[in-house]
N, C-alpha and C positions, 0 to 999 in steps of 0.2 A: 482757568489755571488750577493745577493741583496744589495741595497744601505746601508741599516742598518747594514748588516753583514760586509760590507767593512769598515764602520765607527767603528764598534766594533773591527774588526781586527786591524785597525790602532791604536786604543787606547791601545789594548793589546801589540802590538809591541812597541809602544812608552814607555809603562811601562817597558818592557824588556830592551829597549835601555837606559832608564834613570838609570838603575842599572849598566850598563856598556856601555858608549857611543861608545866604540870601537868595540862593538860586530858586526862584519861585516855582518853576516847573517841577523841580525835584521834590520840593516840599509838598506840593499838591499831589504829585504821583505817590509819594510815600503815604499820604493820608488815604488816597483811594485804594492802595494796596491793603492797608489795614482794614478798611471798610469791607473789601472783598473777602478778607481772611476772617472777618467777624472778630477782630481784636479791638473791641470797642474803646477801651481806655486809651490805647495807643492811637487809634483813629481820631479820637477826640483831641488829644494833644497835637497830633500832626495837622488836623484841620484848623485848629486855632492858630498854629504857626503859619499855615498857608494864608489865612486871612490877615495875620499880622505882617507878613512879608509883602503881600499884594492885596490890599483891601478893595481894589477895583476889579478884581478877577471874579466874574460871576460864578465860575466853576468852583472857586474856593468857597464861596458862600453856599453854593449848592451842596458841596461835600459836607460842610459843617451842618447844614440842615439835615442831611441824611443821618449824621451821627446824633444830632440833638433829637431827632425823631425817636431814636432808641433810648437815649439816656434821660431825656427830659420831657418827652411827650410832644404832641402835635403843636401846642401853642408856641413853644420855643422854636421848633422847626419852621413854623410859619413865618416867624420874624426873619429868619435867615433866608428863606426862599424869597421873601419880600425884598430883601436887600439885593439878592441876585437879579431879581426882575427889575429893580430900579436901574441897575447897570445895563442889563440887556433884556428889554421887555419881550423879546421874541425867542428867548432861550427855551427850546422845546422841552428838555428834561426838567427844567424848573417849573414850567407850566403844568407838566404832568404830575410832578411831585406836589404842587400846590393843590391840584384837584384831589389827589390821594389824601393829603392832609385834611382838607375840608371834610372828606368822608370819615376819616379816622377820628377827627375832632368830635364829630357828632357821636360816634361810638364811644369815645373816651368819656364824654360827659354822661352818657347813659349808664356806664359801669359803676 
């Protein structure tokens, strides 16, 4: 999506969420839009809301892991990926991110 399309999507999801703040899919979608738009602080707040709304959604934990990988480094992201995999041990994107985190964690400690 183009930047303007991401912004329009974020506005539409925010409208949907305003009608029902506990709408888990809308909260998660909002977080993923902000991740795609590289709006890190907004993505962090939205991902934290997604986990608060539905802590049993592995995709919410995966999204939070992606954001924490940027904001807090690989150790924090690994915790979130671990939670996603506790819920769904076969979630392919989480398994892939876990492998990337292990690689990055080694690099992070070398720096």
